[in-house]
LOMAR-784427 format. One record per residue (C-alpha): residue number from 1; x, y, z. Coordinates in steps of 0.5 Angstrom, whole numbers. Example, Ala and Ser with C-alpha at 12.3 -4.5 7.8 and 13.67 -1.06 7.14 Angstrom:
% LOMAR-784427
(site 1 (25 -9 16)) (site 2 (27 -2 14)) 
This chain:
% LOMAR-784427
(site 1 (0 1 0)) (site 2 (6 5 2)) (site 3 (9 4 -5)) (site 4 (1 7 -8)) (site 5 (3 13 -5)) (site 6 (6 20 -7)) (site 7 (12 23 -4)) (site 8 (9 30 0)) (site 9 (16 33 -3)) (site 10 (15 36 -10)) (site 11 (21 35 -15)) (site 12 (26 41 -15)) (site 13 (23 47 -20)) (site 14 (27 47 -27)) (site 15 (29 54 -28)) (site 16 (24 56 -35)) (site 17 (27 61 -40)) (site 18 (21 66 -42)) (site 19 (23 71 -47)) (site 20 (17 77 -49)) (site 21 (20 81 -54)) (site 22 (26 79 -59)) (site 23 (29 85 -63)) (site 24 (34 83 -68)) (site 25 (38 88 -71)) (site 26 (40 84 -78)) (site 27 (45 87 -84)) (site 28 (42 90 -89)) (site 29 (40 86 -95)) (site 30 (37 81 -89)) (site 31 (29 85 -89)) (site 32 (26 80 -93)) (site 33 (29 75 -88)) (site 34 (28 78 -82)) (site 35 (21 75 -79)) (site 36 (23 68 -80)) (site 37 (30 68 -77)) (site 38 (27 71 -71)) (site 39 (22 66 -71)) (site 40 (28 61 -72)) (site 41 (31 64 -66)) (site 42 (25 63 -62)) (site 43 (24 56 -63)) (site 44 (32 54 -62)) (site 45 (31 57 -56)) (site 46 (24 54 -54)) (site 47 (28 46 -56)) (site 48 (34 47 -51)) (site 49 (35 44 -45)) (site 50 (33 48 -39)) (site 51 (37 54 -36)) (site 52 (42 53 -32)) (site 53 (39 58 -27)) (site 54 (33 62 -26)) (site 55 (34 70 -27)) (site 56 (29 76 -28)) (site 57 (33 79 -35)) (site 58 (30 86 -36)) (site 59 (34 87 -42)) (site 60 (39 82 -45)) (site 61 (45 85 -51)) (site 62 (49 81 -55)) (site 63 (56 82 -58)) (site 64 (56 83 -66)) (site 65 (55 76 -69)) (site 66 (58 74 -75)) (site 67 (53 71 -81)) (site 68 (54 71 -88)) (site 69 (48 72 -93)) (site 70 (49 64 -95)) (site 71 (48 61 -89)) (site 72 (41 59 -88)) (site 73 (36 62 -84)) (site 74 (36 56 -79)) (site 75 (44 57 -79)) (site 76 (44 64 -76)) (site 77 (38 62 -71)) (site 78 (42 57 -68)) (site 79 (47 61 -68)) (site 80 (43 66 -65)) (site 81 (39 63 -59)) (site 82 (47 59 -58)) (site 83 (49 66 -56)) (site 84 (43 68 -52)) (site 85 (44 61 -49)) (site 86 (51 63 -47)) (site 87 (50 69 -45)) (site 88 (44 67 -40)) (site 89 (48 61 -37)) (site 90 (54 64 -36)) (site 91 (52 69 -32)) (site 92 (51 76 -36)) 
């Protein structure tokens, strides 16, 4: 009977990444690609493992990221998501 009882202690909370606004400044010539890159960046962040810590961050700025016009939108988005996660997990 004791096997059916659930522990009274809740599992530890997993930090969650929540982004209210994502603003990207991309090089000239990326205007038609910007919305898709933003969407793919959000998807890459959502698919990444939970953040290493909990924090409220009003604004986060990245160092300029090098991107090439011939790169796919997904490649650019993954790079941006990785840079964002490194800043968050690295302690800003």
